[in-house]
FIVONU-869118 format. One record per residue (C-alpha): x, y, z. Coordinates in Angstrom, 2 decimals. Layout:
N
{u: X, v: Y, w: Z} $
...
//
This chain:
410
{u: -5.72, v: -6.63, w: 16.30} $
{u: -8.79, v: -5.21, w: 16.47} $
{u: -7.84, v: -1.92, w: 16.63} $
{u: -4.97, v: -2.52, w: 13.48} $
{u: -8.17, v: -3.91, w: 11.98} $
{u: -10.51, v: -0.97, w: 12.25} $
{u: -7.79, v: 1.67, w: 10.93} $
{u: -7.48, v: -0.54, w: 7.99} $
{u: -10.79, v: -0.52, w: 7.19} $
{u: -11.25, v: 3.51, w: 7.97} $
{u: -8.14, v: 3.69, w: 6.01} $
{u: -9.35, v: 1.48, w: 2.73} $
{u: -12.43, v: 3.53, w: 3.03} $
{u: -11.19, v: 6.72, w: 2.61} $
{u: -8.58, v: 5.70, w: 0.00} $
{u: -12.04, v: 4.59, w: -1.87} $
{u: -13.75, v: 7.12, w: -1.59} $
{u: -11.17, v: 9.95, w: -1.99} $
{u: -10.23, v: 8.18, w: -5.30} $
{u: -14.11, v: 8.01, w: -6.99} $
{u: -14.75, v: 11.07, w: -5.40} $
{u: -11.02, v: 12.63, w: -6.70} $
{u: -12.00, v: 10.60, w: -10.51} $
{u: -15.75, v: 12.58, w: -10.51} $
{u: -14.53, v: 15.91, w: -9.88} $
{u: -11.48, v: 15.55, w: -12.17} $
{u: -13.57, v: 14.52, w: -15.06} $
{u: -15.71, v: 17.01, w: -13.87} $
{u: -13.38, v: 19.87, w: -14.31} $
{u: -11.72, v: 18.06, w: -17.47} $
{u: -14.46, v: 18.35, w: -19.46} $
{u: -14.93, v: 22.09, w: -18.82} $
{u: -11.78, v: 22.84, w: -18.97} $
{u: -12.11, v: 20.91, w: -22.33} $
{u: -15.31, v: 22.73, w: -22.89} $
{u: -13.85, v: 26.35, w: -22.78} $
{u: -10.55, v: 25.65, w: -24.77} $
{u: -13.03, v: 23.55, w: -27.53} $
{u: -15.20, v: 26.63, w: -27.84} $
{u: -12.27, v: 29.26, w: -27.81} $
{u: -10.42, v: 27.41, w: -30.71} $
{u: -13.98, v: 27.28, w: -32.98} $
{u: -14.29, v: 30.53, w: -32.72} $
{u: -10.27, v: 31.26, w: -33.26} $
{u: -10.60, v: 29.13, w: -36.02} $
{u: -13.48, v: 31.05, w: -37.66} $
{u: -12.03, v: 34.34, w: -36.98} $
{u: -8.45, v: 32.81, w: -39.02} $
{u: -10.97, v: 32.15, w: -41.87} $
{u: -12.27, v: 35.76, w: -42.08} $
{u: -9.41, v: 37.62, w: -41.83} $
{u: -9.35, v: 38.45, w: -37.70} $
{u: -13.51, v: 39.61, w: -38.26} $
{u: -16.72, v: 37.23, w: -37.65} $
{u: -18.29, v: 35.89, w: -40.87} $
{u: -21.22, v: 38.85, w: -41.41} $
{u: -23.68, v: 38.09, w: -44.02} $
{u: -24.74, v: 41.93, w: -45.12} $
{u: -25.95, v: 42.83, w: -41.44} $
{u: -26.99, v: 39.66, w: -40.18} $
{u: -24.41, v: 36.92, w: -38.38} $
{u: -25.37, v: 33.31, w: -38.29} $
{u: -22.88, v: 30.81, w: -36.84} $
{u: -22.00, v: 27.54, w: -38.45} $
{u: -25.08, v: 25.20, w: -37.92} $
{u: -21.95, v: 22.19, w: -36.94} $
{u: -20.73, v: 24.51, w: -34.75} $
{u: -23.74, v: 25.73, w: -33.14} $
{u: -24.77, v: 22.49, w: -32.43} $
{u: -21.52, v: 22.10, w: -30.75} $
{u: -21.04, v: 24.80, w: -28.30} $
{u: -24.25, v: 26.57, w: -28.59} $
{u: -22.75, v: 29.63, w: -30.21} $
{u: -25.49, v: 32.67, w: -30.12} $
{u: -26.13, v: 35.30, w: -32.45} $
{u: -24.84, v: 37.23, w: -29.67} $
{u: -21.32, v: 35.74, w: -30.17} $
{u: -19.75, v: 38.77, w: -32.11} $
{u: -21.23, v: 41.28, w: -30.07} $
{u: -20.21, v: 39.58, w: -26.28} $
{u: -16.51, v: 37.86, w: -27.89} $
{u: -13.15, v: 40.21, w: -26.55} $
{u: -10.59, v: 39.85, w: -29.28} $
{u: -7.95, v: 41.43, w: -31.19} $
{u: -5.21, v: 40.16, w: -33.55} $
{u: -1.37, v: 41.16, w: -35.37} $
{u: -0.12, v: 40.96, w: -38.59} $
{u: 3.55, v: 39.52, w: -38.81} $
{u: 5.90, v: 39.85, w: -40.93} $
{u: 7.97, v: 36.78, w: -42.15} $
{u: 10.40, v: 37.10, w: -39.31} $
{u: 7.80, v: 37.11, w: -36.80} $
{u: 7.88, v: 41.38, w: -36.22} $
{u: 4.75, v: 42.74, w: -35.27} $
{u: 3.50, v: 45.11, w: -38.10} $
{u: -0.13, v: 45.64, w: -37.63} $
{u: -2.60, v: 45.38, w: -34.39} $
{u: -5.95, v: 45.27, w: -34.92} $
{u: -7.44, v: 46.30, w: -31.18} $
{u: -10.60, v: 47.89, w: -31.98} $
{u: -13.15, v: 44.31, w: -30.41} $
{u: -10.96, v: 44.82, w: -27.13} $
{u: -10.77, v: 47.71, w: -24.19} $
{u: -8.37, v: 46.20, w: -21.79} $
{u: -5.41, v: 45.66, w: -24.33} $
{u: -4.03, v: 48.51, w: -25.81} $
{u: -1.56, v: 49.05, w: -29.10} $
{u: 1.60, v: 48.25, w: -27.45} $
{u: 0.19, v: 45.42, w: -25.19} $
{u: -0.59, v: 43.49, w: -28.41} $
{u: 2.58, v: 43.79, w: -29.64} $
{u: 3.91, v: 42.29, w: -26.92} $
{u: 1.55, v: 39.35, w: -26.79} $
{u: 2.14, v: 38.69, w: -30.22} $
{u: 5.61, v: 38.52, w: -30.30} $
{u: 5.68, v: 36.94, w: -26.92} $
{u: 3.36, v: 34.27, w: -28.83} $
{u: 5.81, v: 33.71, w: -31.98} $
{u: 8.86, v: 32.85, w: -29.73} $
{u: 7.44, v: 29.83, w: -27.68} $
{u: 7.30, v: 28.53, w: -31.48} $
{u: 3.37, v: 27.25, w: -30.63} $
{u: 0.47, v: 27.76, w: -33.00} $
{u: -2.35, v: 27.44, w: -30.39} $
{u: -2.21, v: 27.93, w: -26.59} $
{u: -2.90, v: 30.34, w: -23.97} $
{u: -1.46, v: 33.51, w: -23.14} $
{u: -2.41, v: 34.91, w: -19.65} $
{u: -6.25, v: 34.86, w: -20.00} $
{u: -5.99, v: 34.53, w: -23.99} $
{u: -6.46, v: 31.91, w: -26.18} $
{u: -4.36, v: 32.32, w: -29.00} $
{u: -3.94, v: 31.10, w: -32.83} $
{u: -0.97, v: 31.90, w: -34.79} $
{u: -1.83, v: 31.21, w: -38.25} $
{u: 1.57, v: 31.08, w: -40.36} $
{u: 0.72, v: 30.77, w: -44.14} $
{u: 0.63, v: 33.38, w: -46.49} $
{u: -0.22, v: 36.30, w: -44.86} $
{u: 0.76, v: 35.36, w: -40.68} $
{u: -1.06, v: 36.42, w: -38.43} $
{u: -1.79, v: 36.24, w: -34.44} $
{u: -5.89, v: 36.34, w: -33.10} $
{u: -6.34, v: 36.47, w: -29.27} $
{u: -9.88, v: 35.75, w: -27.80} $
{u: -10.45, v: 36.72, w: -24.08} $
{u: -11.26, v: 33.49, w: -22.51} $
{u: -11.10, v: 35.30, w: -18.70} $
{u: -14.70, v: 35.17, w: -17.54} $
{u: -14.70, v: 31.41, w: -18.35} $
{u: -11.35, v: 31.30, w: -16.70} $
{u: -12.39, v: 32.94, w: -13.84} $
{u: -15.94, v: 30.81, w: -13.53} $
{u: -13.70, v: 27.50, w: -13.80} $
{u: -11.08, v: 28.32, w: -11.41} $
{u: -14.18, v: 28.97, w: -8.74} $
{u: -15.66, v: 25.37, w: -9.71} $
{u: -11.97, v: 24.41, w: -8.87} $
{u: -12.05, v: 26.25, w: -5.93} $
{u: -15.24, v: 25.20, w: -4.50} $
{u: -14.47, v: 21.24, w: -5.99} $
{u: -11.45, v: 21.28, w: -3.65} $
{u: -13.62, v: 23.45, w: -0.92} $
{u: -16.87, v: 20.97, w: -0.94} $
{u: -14.63, v: 17.63, w: -0.94} $
{u: -12.35, v: 18.32, w: 1.80} $
{u: -15.81, v: 19.14, w: 3.61} $
{u: -17.18, v: 16.00, w: 2.38} $
{u: -14.32, v: 14.34, w: 2.91} $
{u: -13.76, v: 14.77, w: 6.63} $
{u: -17.65, v: 14.81, w: 7.28} $
{u: -17.51, v: 10.70, w: 5.95} $
{u: -14.88, v: 10.57, w: 8.20} $
{u: -16.36, v: 11.00, w: 11.18} $
{u: -19.56, v: 9.22, w: 10.35} $
{u: -16.97, v: 5.66, w: 9.56} $
{u: -14.89, v: 6.45, w: 13.07} $
{u: -17.90, v: 6.78, w: 14.28} $
{u: -19.97, v: 3.79, w: 12.50} $
{u: -16.62, v: 1.38, w: 12.53} $
{u: -16.55, v: 1.70, w: 16.06} $
{u: -20.07, v: 0.37, w: 16.17} $
{u: -19.31, v: -1.93, w: 13.65} $
{u: -16.20, v: -3.73, w: 15.44} $
{u: -17.58, v: -3.85, w: 18.86} $
{u: -18.99, v: -7.42, w: 18.45} $
{u: -16.18, v: -8.58, w: 16.27} $
{u: -14.06, v: -7.25, w: 19.53} $
{u: -16.32, v: -8.78, w: 21.88} $
{u: -15.53, v: -11.88, w: 20.55} $
{u: -12.19, v: -12.06, w: 19.83} $
{u: -11.78, v: -11.00, w: 23.62} $
{u: -13.56, v: -13.73, w: 25.32} $
{u: -11.47, v: -16.07, w: 22.47} $
{u: -8.21, v: -14.80, w: 23.95} $
{u: -9.52, v: -14.53, w: 27.64} $
{u: -10.83, v: -18.43, w: 27.10} $
{u: -7.43, v: -19.38, w: 25.69} $
{u: -5.23, v: -17.81, w: 28.59} $
{u: -8.31, v: -19.20, w: 31.42} $
{u: -7.89, v: -22.91, w: 29.36} $
{u: -4.25, v: -22.90, w: 29.29} $
{u: -3.96, v: -22.19, w: 33.70} $
{u: -6.70, v: -24.13, w: 34.04} $
{u: -4.99, v: -27.17, w: 31.75} $
{u: -1.49, v: -26.70, w: 33.89} $
{u: -2.43, v: -28.64, w: 36.86} $
{u: -4.66, v: -31.61, w: 35.29} $
{u: -1.27, v: -31.66, w: 33.37} $
{u: 0.99, v: -31.65, w: 36.29} $
{u: -0.61, v: -34.51, w: 37.63} $
{u: -0.86, v: -37.00, w: 35.22} $
{u: 2.80, v: -36.82, w: 34.81} $
{u: 3.17, v: -37.06, w: 38.53} $
{u: 1.11, v: -40.02, w: 38.15} $
{u: 2.82, v: -41.44, w: 35.44} $
{u: 6.20, v: -40.99, w: 37.07} $
{u: 4.70, v: -43.18, w: 39.90} $
{u: 3.20, v: -45.91, w: 37.53} $
{u: 7.39, v: -45.96, w: 36.23} $
{u: 8.41, v: -46.22, w: 39.15} $
{u: 6.22, v: -48.82, w: 41.14} $
{u: 5.13, v: -50.84, w: 37.63} $
{u: 8.76, v: -50.10, w: 35.87} $
{u: 8.34, v: -48.28, w: 32.01} $
{u: 6.54, v: -49.72, w: 29.28} $
{u: 4.82, v: -48.64, w: 26.25} $
{u: 1.94, v: -46.49, w: 27.62} $
{u: 3.67, v: -44.88, w: 30.27} $
{u: 6.27, v: -43.30, w: 27.35} $
{u: 3.36, v: -42.64, w: 25.52} $
{u: 1.10, v: -40.62, w: 28.45} $
{u: 4.50, v: -38.64, w: 28.86} $
{u: 5.29, v: -38.19, w: 24.96} $
{u: 1.29, v: -36.86, w: 25.05} $
{u: 1.36, v: -35.04, w: 27.78} $
{u: 5.01, v: -33.16, w: 26.52} $
{u: 3.29, v: -32.26, w: 23.89} $
{u: -0.02, v: -30.95, w: 25.25} $
{u: 2.20, v: -28.67, w: 27.62} $
{u: 4.35, v: -27.39, w: 24.94} $
{u: 1.23, v: -26.63, w: 22.79} $
{u: -0.89, v: -24.90, w: 25.68} $
{u: 2.31, v: -22.61, w: 26.40} $
{u: 2.65, v: -21.70, w: 22.66} $
{u: -1.23, v: -20.93, w: 22.75} $
{u: -1.30, v: -18.42, w: 25.97} $
{u: 2.37, v: -17.00, w: 24.68} $
{u: 0.59, v: -16.29, w: 21.44} $
{u: -2.27, v: -14.75, w: 23.08} $
{u: -0.23, v: -12.47, w: 25.27} $
{u: 1.90, v: -11.13, w: 22.24} $
{u: -1.44, v: -10.23, w: 20.19} $
{u: -2.93, v: -8.05, w: 23.25} $
{u: 0.41, v: -6.01, w: 22.69} $
{u: 1.27, v: -6.58, w: 26.25} $
{u: 5.55, v: -6.27, w: 26.83} $
{u: 6.14, v: -3.16, w: 24.35} $
{u: 8.32, v: -1.83, w: 27.45} $
{u: 10.45, v: -5.17, w: 26.92} $
{u: 12.01, v: -3.48, w: 23.84} $
{u: 16.03, v: -2.08, w: 23.89} $
{u: 19.26, v: -2.11, w: 22.08} $
{u: 20.53, v: -5.44, w: 21.48} $
{u: 23.59, v: -6.77, w: 19.68} $
{u: 20.88, v: -8.63, w: 16.95} $
{u: 24.27, v: -10.57, w: 15.93} $
{u: 24.70, v: -12.35, w: 19.01} $
{u: 21.86, v: -13.12, w: 19.64} $
{u: 20.67, v: -14.67, w: 16.73} $
{u: 24.09, v: -16.18, w: 16.86} $
{u: 24.03, v: -17.42, w: 20.17} $
{u: 20.14, v: -18.84, w: 19.49} $
{u: 21.57, v: -20.97, w: 16.33} $
{u: 24.50, v: -22.83, w: 17.46} $
{u: 22.83, v: -25.07, w: 19.69} $
{u: 20.65, v: -26.64, w: 16.92} $
{u: 24.44, v: -27.88, w: 15.00} $
{u: 24.70, v: -30.46, w: 17.61} $
{u: 20.93, v: -31.21, w: 16.76} $
{u: 21.14, v: -31.48, w: 13.43} $
{u: 24.60, v: -33.47, w: 13.48} $
{u: 22.40, v: -36.13, w: 16.00} $
{u: 19.89, v: -36.31, w: 13.25} $
{u: 21.97, v: -36.69, w: 10.35} $
{u: 22.06, v: -33.09, w: 8.55} $
{u: 24.34, v: -30.20, w: 8.39} $
{u: 23.38, v: -26.65, w: 9.55} $
{u: 25.28, v: -23.84, w: 7.96} $
{u: 24.90, v: -20.01, w: 9.62} $
{u: 26.04, v: -16.58, w: 8.43} $
{u: 25.71, v: -13.98, w: 10.94} $
{u: 26.51, v: -10.26, w: 9.72} $
{u: 29.07, v: -9.36, w: 12.96} $
{u: 27.73, v: -5.91, w: 14.95} $
{u: 24.72, v: -5.99, w: 13.74} $
{u: 22.90, v: -3.23, w: 16.55} $
{u: 19.29, v: -2.75, w: 16.72} $
{u: 15.94, v: -2.74, w: 18.88} $
{u: 14.00, v: -5.77, w: 20.35} $
{u: 13.42, v: -8.39, w: 22.75} $
{u: 15.86, v: -10.70, w: 23.56} $
{u: 13.89, v: -13.46, w: 24.77} $
{u: 11.71, v: -13.13, w: 21.72} $
{u: 14.37, v: -13.08, w: 19.51} $
{u: 15.45, v: -16.03, w: 20.54} $
{u: 12.11, v: -18.00, w: 20.69} $
{u: 11.90, v: -17.01, w: 16.91} $
{u: 15.30, v: -18.43, w: 15.61} $
{u: 14.40, v: -21.75, w: 18.20} $
{u: 10.89, v: -21.95, w: 16.53} $
{u: 12.23, v: -21.60, w: 12.92} $
{u: 15.29, v: -23.89, w: 13.37} $
{u: 13.23, v: -26.44, w: 14.94} $
{u: 10.55, v: -26.01, w: 11.92} $
{u: 13.39, v: -26.75, w: 9.49} $
{u: 15.10, v: -30.07, w: 11.19} $
{u: 11.30, v: -31.41, w: 11.88} $
{u: 10.67, v: -30.93, w: 7.41} $
{u: 14.13, v: -30.92, w: 6.05} $
{u: 15.12, v: -34.44, w: 4.70} $
{u: 17.00, v: -36.78, w: 5.73} $
{u: 20.81, v: -35.71, w: 5.43} $
{u: 20.21, v: -32.47, w: 3.88} $
{u: 21.72, v: -29.12, w: 4.92} $
{u: 19.77, v: -26.16, w: 6.63} $
{u: 20.99, v: -22.59, w: 5.70} $
{u: 20.67, v: -19.60, w: 8.49} $
{u: 21.93, v: -16.32, w: 7.33} $
{u: 21.31, v: -12.82, w: 9.38} $
{u: 22.29, v: -9.38, w: 7.55} $
{u: 21.58, v: -5.61, w: 7.61} $
{u: 19.51, v: -4.78, w: 5.03} $
{u: 19.06, v: -0.63, w: 4.90} $
{u: 17.45, v: 0.06, w: 7.85} $
{u: 16.37, v: -3.57, w: 8.60} $
{u: 17.49, v: -6.80, w: 10.11} $
{u: 16.96, v: -9.44, w: 7.59} $
{u: 16.80, v: -13.27, w: 8.60} $
{u: 16.51, v: -16.21, w: 6.17} $
{u: 16.09, v: -20.10, w: 6.88} $
{u: 16.33, v: -22.52, w: 3.80} $
{u: 16.16, v: -26.05, w: 3.74} $
{u: 15.00, v: -28.96, w: 1.37} $
{u: 12.21, v: -30.49, w: 2.36} $
{u: 9.49, v: -32.80, w: 0.23} $
{u: 7.21, v: -31.78, w: -2.80} $
{u: 5.70, v: -28.71, w: -2.08} $
{u: 3.35, v: -25.68, w: -3.62} $
{u: 6.01, v: -23.24, w: -5.52} $
{u: 5.56, v: -19.49, w: -4.93} $
{u: 4.11, v: -17.81, w: -1.92} $
{u: 3.32, v: -20.34, w: 0.88} $
{u: 2.45, v: -17.71, w: 4.14} $
{u: -0.58, v: -20.03, w: 3.94} $
{u: 2.03, v: -22.01, w: 6.92} $
{u: 1.60, v: -19.34, w: 9.21} $
{u: -1.78, v: -20.12, w: 10.00} $
{u: -3.01, v: -21.53, w: 12.82} $
{u: -2.73, v: -25.38, w: 13.26} $
{u: -2.03, v: -25.52, w: 9.90} $
{u: -0.18, v: -28.88, w: 7.92} $
{u: 1.14, v: -28.90, w: 4.83} $
{u: 0.08, v: -32.95, w: 4.83} $
{u: -3.62, v: -33.95, w: 5.05} $
{u: -3.65, v: -36.31, w: 7.28} $
{u: -2.72, v: -33.29, w: 9.84} $
{u: -0.68, v: -36.30, w: 11.60} $
{u: 1.75, v: -34.97, w: 14.31} $
{u: 4.72, v: -37.48, w: 14.19} $
{u: 7.03, v: -34.50, w: 13.45} $
{u: 5.85, v: -33.95, w: 17.17} $
{u: 4.91, v: -30.22, w: 16.01} $
{u: 1.63, v: -28.59, w: 16.90} $
{u: 1.18, v: -26.65, w: 14.41} $
{u: 0.99, v: -23.12, w: 15.85} $
{u: 5.17, v: -22.50, w: 16.10} $
{u: 5.26, v: -20.46, w: 13.22} $
{u: 2.10, v: -18.34, w: 14.03} $
{u: 4.05, v: -17.79, w: 17.29} $
{u: 7.28, v: -16.49, w: 14.79} $
{u: 4.71, v: -14.29, w: 12.53} $
{u: 3.33, v: -12.51, w: 16.21} $
{u: 7.31, v: -11.98, w: 17.47} $
{u: 8.18, v: -10.64, w: 13.83} $
{u: 5.20, v: -8.53, w: 14.11} $
{u: 6.25, v: -7.04, w: 17.53} $
{u: 9.00, v: -5.80, w: 15.97} $
{u: 7.14, v: -4.07, w: 13.41} $
{u: 8.45, v: -6.27, w: 10.48} $
{u: 7.09, v: -9.26, w: 7.92} $
{u: 7.46, v: -13.04, w: 7.83} $
{u: 7.10, v: -14.43, w: 4.74} $
{u: 7.44, v: -18.19, w: 2.98} $
{u: 8.21, v: -19.31, w: -0.52} $
{u: 9.86, v: -21.96, w: -2.58} $
{u: 11.13, v: -20.85, w: -5.79} $
{u: 11.41, v: -24.83, w: -7.30} $
{u: 8.70, v: -27.08, w: -4.89} $
{u: 11.47, v: -28.54, w: -3.27} $
{u: 13.60, v: -25.87, w: -0.78} $
{u: 11.38, v: -23.87, w: 0.94} $
{u: 13.15, v: -20.68, w: 2.88} $
{u: 11.85, v: -18.31, w: 5.69} $
{u: 12.45, v: -14.57, w: 5.47} $
{u: 11.96, v: -11.81, w: 8.42} $
{u: 12.36, v: -8.75, w: 7.66} $
{u: 12.32, v: -6.50, w: 10.75} $
{u: 13.27, v: -2.48, w: 11.80} $
{u: 16.32, v: -1.95, w: 13.81} $
//
């Protein structure tokens, strides 16, 4: 249990760290990419408004104030920007190219680029490392701005971010593994002491309970049975059963007995475990309906599955209303097996009732034991299902019927 808790803590810690880290890196990279495209689009718009040239005033270049404020366009922009443009006819055929401001693109390349982006049908986007803008108004024109330097820097930042994220995550994982072991050590020691106490107490209680039961039997032989001896025997039986369940629950939580799992005819096991309760239900004026899908094979522990069915049916019989019906259904659900037991009971809260599986929990505030229950049977049932790599839950749809559903891997 402590190992599973530690694994969950490590998993949650790493997932939380990765989500935050990816969010930060993703935000930075997204802002950087938008910055590149935004600056290129401003330059393209500026060129489009001036027929493919920068708006010089005499021999002096002055970038627009708003653009200069937003993107810090320098006075060197016309001299450091590599761009070219093409002119189209109405059908998208390139009529003329202007490649005097770029060295990496020749006229043939400019024609190929221009025709390719026209066919794409988009007025703005990337083609190779060039950001382009298509203007289809009076004189169709396509303008391309070289963004290779900016994109190279962006991809370098992306690679560095991924590498540093992987390196940082690995270091954090090692630190979490190291410190979580220290953090959970006192919890593990306390939990082990608790389990050892339960096991030792269970063994120590066996002898006095046996003696009390034997002495009560002797008293009945000498004085005859009376209400006091009957009460003593009843309470001894209840305490013995509680002790056995506590020890069994502790052993299952320790994870022992894994080798007892084997391939079983699950349908037969469930059927044989449930049938004896039909007579018990009839004696109590109730009815038990059993539906078991035949020939369901799966891996499991036969004795534990017997115990699971017995605990759930015993619980349903104890807490169902007089003359009511109890239903047991067992069927395949994909690669899993599903066992569901439902019964009518007193008013219970609607919705999820998984609190019933907590140790010693009772639905009544007085926690009386008139039903003979120990308050731990459903906890044992949950431990059995978890040993079979499954889950168990209880719910009520109307506040009068309760359904307990156990699903485990076959």
